[in-house]
C-alpha positions in Angstrom: -38.5 -73.9 21.4 -38.8 -73.3 25.2 -35.2 -74.4 25.6 -34.1 -71.8 23.0 -36.0 -69.0 24.7 -34.4 -69.9 28.0 -31.0 -69.7 26.5 -31.7 -66.4 24.7 -33.2 -64.5 27.6 -29.9 -64.2 29.6 -28.1 -63.0 26.5 -30.8 -60.4 25.7 -30.7 -59.2 29.3 -27.1 -58.2 29.2 -27.1 -56.9 25.6 -26.5 -53.2 25.1 -29.3 -51.2 23.5 -28.7 -50.1 20.0 -27.5 -46.4 19.8 -28.1 -43.9 17.0 -24.9 -43.0 15.0 -23.3 -39.7 16.0 -24.2 -36.7 13.8 -21.8 -35.9 10.9 -18.9 -33.6 11.9 -20.3 -30.8 9.6 -23.5 -30.8 11.6 -22.0 -30.7 15.1 -22.2 -27.1 16.5 -20.6 -25.3 13.6 -20.7 -21.9 15.2 -19.7 -23.0 18.7 -22.7 -21.2 20.2 -22.3 -22.7 23.6 -18.9 -21.2 24.3 -18.3 -17.8 25.8 -15.4 -16.1 24.0 -13.7 -12.8 23.3 -12.8 -12.3 19.6 -10.4 -10.1 17.8 -11.0 -9.0 14.2 -8.4 -7.5 11.8 -9.6 -6.3 8.4 -7.5 -5.1 5.4 -9.4 -2.7 3.1 -8.5 -1.9 -0.5 -11.1 0.7 -1.4 -11.8 3.4 -4.0 -13.6 6.6 -3.1 -16.1 7.9 -5.7 -18.0 11.1 -5.8 -19.3 13.6 -8.4 -19.0 17.4 -8.8 -15.2 17.3 -9.2 -15.1 18.9 -12.7 -12.2 21.3 -13.2 -11.9 21.8 -17.0 -13.6 21.2 -20.3 -11.4 19.9 -23.2 -12.8 20.8 -26.6 -13.0 18.0 -29.2 -14.7 20.1 -31.9 -14.6 23.8 -32.8 -17.1 26.2 -31.2 -20.1 27.4 -33.2 -18.6 31.0 -33.2 -15.1 32.4 -33.2 -16.3 35.8 -31.9 -14.8 36.6 -28.5 -17.6 39.1 -27.9 -20.3 36.5 -28.6 -18.7 33.7 -26.7 -19.9 30.1 -26.5 -21.2 27.6 -23.9 -19.2 24.5 -22.9 -18.1 22.3 -25.8 -16.1 19.1 -25.3 -15.5 16.6 -22.5 -15.5 17.4 -18.8 -12.3 16.6 -17.0 -13.1 15.4 -13.4 -11.0 14.8 -10.3 -10.9 11.2 -9.1 -9.5 8.9 -6.4 -7.2 5.9 -6.6 -7.6 2.5 -4.9 -6.0 2.9 -1.5 -5.4 0.6 1.5 -7.3 1.0 4.8 -7.8 -0.8 8.1 -10.6 -1.8 10.3 -10.0 -3.3 13.8 -12.7 -4.7 16.1 -13.1 -6.5 19.4 -16.2 -8.4 20.4 -17.4 -10.4 23.4 -19.9 -13.3 23.0 -22.0 -14.2 26.0 -23.0 -17.9 25.9 -25.6 -19.4 26.3 -27.5 -16.1 26.3 -26.4 -15.6 22.7 -25.8 -11.9 22.7 -22.6 -10.0 21.8 -21.1 -6.6 22.3 -18.9 -5.2 19.5 -16.6 -2.2 19.0 -14.8 -1.3 15.8 -12.8 1.5 14.1 -12.3 2.1 10.4 -9.6 4.2 8.9 -8.9 5.1 5.2 -6.9 7.8 3.5 -7.8 8.2 -0.2 -5.9 10.2 -2.8 -6.0 11.0 -6.5 -4.3 13.1 -9.2 -5.6 14.1 -12.6 -4.6 16.5 -15.3 -5.7 17.8 -18.7 -3.8 19.6 -21.5 -4.9 21.9 -24.3 -5.6 20.1 -27.7 -3.0 20.5 -30.4 -5.4 22.2 -32.9 -5.3 26.0 -32.9 -9.1 26.3 -32.9 -9.6 23.9 -29.9 -9.1 25.0 -26.3 -9.0 23.9 -22.7 -11.6 25.7 -20.7 -11.6 26.1 -16.9 -14.7 25.4 -14.9 -13.6 27.5 -11.9 -13.3 31.3 -11.7 -9.5 31.5 -11.2 -8.5 32.1 -14.8 -11.3 34.6 -15.5 -8.8 37.4 -16.2 -6.3 35.3 -18.3 -5.4 36.8 -21.6 -3.3 33.8 -22.7 -4.8 30.4 -23.6 -5.0 27.8 -20.8 -2.3 25.1 -21.5 -2.8 22.7 -18.6 -5.1 22.1 -15.6 -4.4 19.8 -12.7 -6.6 18.3 -10.0 -5.4 16.8 -6.6 -7.8 15.1 -4.1 -7.2 14.0 -0.6 -9.9 12.4 1.7 -9.6 11.2 5.3 -12.3 8.7 6.4 -12.8 7.7 10.1 -15.8 5.7 11.5 -16.2 4.1 14.9 -19.1 1.8 15.9 -20.3 0.4 19.3 -22.8 -2.4 18.7 -24.9 -4.9 20.6 -25.8 -8.1 18.6 -28.4 -10.7 19.1 -27.7 -14.2 17.7 -30.2 -16.6 16.1 -29.7 -20.1 14.7 -32.7 -20.9 12.4 -31.0 -24.2 11.7 -27.6 -25.9 12.2 -26.2 -24.3 9.0 -27.2 -20.7 9.5 -26.2 -18.0 11.9 -28.0 -14.6 12.0 -27.0 -11.6 13.9 -29.2 -8.6 14.4 -27.0 -5.5 14.9 -27.8 -2.2 16.6 -25.9 0.6 18.3 -24.2 3.9 18.0 -21.9 5.1 15.3 -19.6 8.2 14.9 -17.8 9.6 11.9 -15.3 12.3 11.2 -14.2 13.0 7.6 -12.3 15.8 5.7 -11.6 16.4 2.1 -9.1 18.7 0.3 -9.4 19.4 -3.4 -6.9 21.6 -5.2 -7.2 22.7 -8.8 -4.3 24.5 -10.6 -4.4 26.3 -14.0 -1.3 27.1 -16.1 -0.5 29.2 -19.1 2.8 29.8 -20.9 3.4 32.7 -18.4 4.0 32.5 -14.7 2.2 35.9 -14.5 -1.0 34.2 -15.5 -1.7 31.2 -13.3 -4.5 30.4 -10.8 -5.3 28.0 -8.0 -8.5 27.0 -6.3 -8.8 25.1 -3.1 -12.1 23.4 -1.9 -12.2 21.9 1.6 -15.0 20.3 3.6 -15.1 18.5 6.9 -17.8 16.7 8.9 -18.1 15.3 12.4 -21.1 13.6 13.9 -22.7 10.7 15.6 -25.9 8.7 15.4 -27.4 5.2 15.2 -26.7 2.2 13.0 -28.8 -1.0 12.6 -28.5 -4.1 10.4 -28.1 -7.8 10.0 -25.2 -10.2 9.4 -25.5 -13.8 8.2 -23.1 -16.8 7.9 -24.5 -19.7 5.7 -22.6 -23.0 5.8 -22.0 -24.5 2.3 -19.5 -27.3 2.6 -16.0 -28.3 3.9 -15.6 -25.2 6.2 -16.7 -22.8 3.4 -19.5 -20.3 4.3 -21.2 -17.4 2.5 -21.0 -14.3 4.7 -23.1 -11.2 4.2 -23.6 -7.9 6.1 -26.0 -5.0 5.6 -26.5 -1.9 7.8 -28.1 1.5 7.6 -27.3 4.5 9.8 -28.3 8.1 10.4 -25.9 10.7 11.9 -26.2 14.3 13.0 -23.2 16.6 13.1 -21.4 19.7 12.1 -20.4 20.6 8.5 -17.9 23.1 7.2 -17.0 24.0 3.6 -14.4 26.5 2.5 -13.5 27.6 -1.0 -10.5 29.9 -1.9 -9.3 31.0 -5.4 -6.1 32.9 -6.1 -4.6 34.3 -9.3 -1.3 35.9 -10.3 -3.0 38.2 -12.8 -3.0 42.0 -12.2 -4.6 43.6 -15.2 -5.0 46.9 -13.4 -2.0 47.4 -11.1 -3.7 50.4 -9.4 -6.7 48.5 -8.2 -5.9 44.7 -8.5 -4.0 43.0 -5.7 -2.9 39.4 -6.5 -1.7 39.0 -2.9 -5.4 38.8 -1.9 -7.8 35.9 -2.9 -10.0 36.3 -5.9 -12.7 34.4 -3.8 -12.7 33.3 -0.2 -15.9 31.8 1.3 -16.8 29.7 4.3 -20.1 27.8 4.8 -21.1 26.2 8.1 -24.2 24.3 9.3 -25.5 21.4 11.3 -26.7 18.6 9.1 -27.8 15.0 9.0 -26.3 12.3 6.8 -27.6 8.9 5.9 -25.2 5.9 5.3 -25.6 2.4 4.0 -23.2 -0.5 4.1 -23.4 -3.8 2.1 -20.8 -6.6 2.2 -20.8 -10.1 0.6 -18.3 -12.8 0.0 -17.1 -16.3 1.0 -15.4 -17.2 4.3 -13.4 -20.1 5.7 -14.4 -21.0 9.3 -12.8 -23.7 11.3 -13.2 -25.0 14.9 -10.1 -26.1 16.6 -9.6 -27.5 20.1 -9.0 -24.2 21.9 -10.1 -21.6 19.3 -12.2 -20.8 16.3 -10.8 -19.1 13.2 -12.6 -17.2 10.4 -11.0 -15.8 7.2 -13.3 -13.7 5.0 -12.7 -12.0 1.6 -15.4 -10.1 -0.2 -16.8 -7.0 -1.8 -18.0 -4.0 0.3 -19.7 -0.8 -0.5 -20.4 2.2 1.8 -22.4 5.3 0.8 -22.8 8.6 2.5 -25.3 11.3 1.5 -25.4 15.1 2.0 -21.6 15.5 2.5 -20.0 16.1 -0.9 -20.8 19.7 -1.9 -19.1 22.2 -4.1 -19.9 25.9 -3.7 -19.3 28.2 -6.7 -20.0 31.9 -6.6 -20.3 34.8 -9.0 -21.7 38.3 -9.2 -21.7 41.6 -11.0 -19.5 43.5 -8.6 -18.6 44.6 -5.1 -22.1 46.0 -4.3 -24.2 43.7 -6.3 -25.8 40.4 -5.3 -23.5 37.3 -5.1 -24.9 34.2 -6.8 -24.2 30.9 -5.1 -24.3 27.7 -7.1 -24.2 24.5 -5.0 -23.4 21.1 -6.6 -23.9 18.0 -4.5 -23.4 14.3 -5.0 -23.2 10.9 -3.2 -20.0 9.9 -1.5 -19.2 6.2 -1.8 -16.4 3.7 -1.0 -16.2 0.3 -2.7 -13.7 -2.4 -3.0 -12.1 -5.5 -1.4 -12.5 -6.3 2.3 -10.6 -9.1 3.9 -10.9 -10.2 7.6 -9.2 -12.5 10.0 -11.1 -13.4 13.2 -9.8 -15.4 16.1 -11.5 -16.4 19.4 -9.7 -16.3 22.7 
């Protein structure tokens, strides 16, 4: 036994200690948090703008309870509303990640132009009609045959953010976001009314615009699933203060009293201005593919995004008994939102 121990001791003395196996590739610094980089982000947006208060006509689907012109009737039928189509947009961003301090600065700009066209025609039945919801056709003596709506919205948002990174575990990256945001938007809504005569047509134009700045805060998460596939989510809230302007103008070709009526002048023409606050919320969720290469890191994201804005979409309607009487103002308001597909390509440099 002593001879065996004497022979084994020299071998054990030169033997290498046993080492633990290296961690699996999918556990080895997935987010490359120790590398200082500049990243470029290019996003393609395919969004649809949605808002209320865009009614321009009521299309009857059943006869009114009275046929007396003197008695009249309230709205009967389906409201016809203006809408927007899905339209492409763009968001470009640039960020700088400071390793190993794990903070980041981020700047981005979002641009979208959204449009929509809608129309409604008089029903074929003689006792059913197309009724306007704006004052332009108030002096028509012929039935309304067609109404058209056209919407155009410009959306611009710029953000400058500072992000703080956290890694609760090897498979999860959290970013706390905070910074300043600015927005400038404008919307043009045109309604046209037609009869069988060119002498009895009307047009209403409603425009609003907003420009302001404020603060935005939120969180972003990347959760590793398997084989370079992650689930990415982002949520932010913001508050902005700025200037708001709303204009409404209605014209008509009708001149029932040639001595006093002047169709060259607007039937109504009002402007409203104020300083106001708006609240905005953003939510985004979808899968992403993220891959570390020798000299760079690439991310490809595709998901659903929704943005909401309050206190911006307003429609002013006015009416009154005459030139010297009080003018009634009716204000309809609704939430402005954008929703649809967001895709992003990110590369580190």
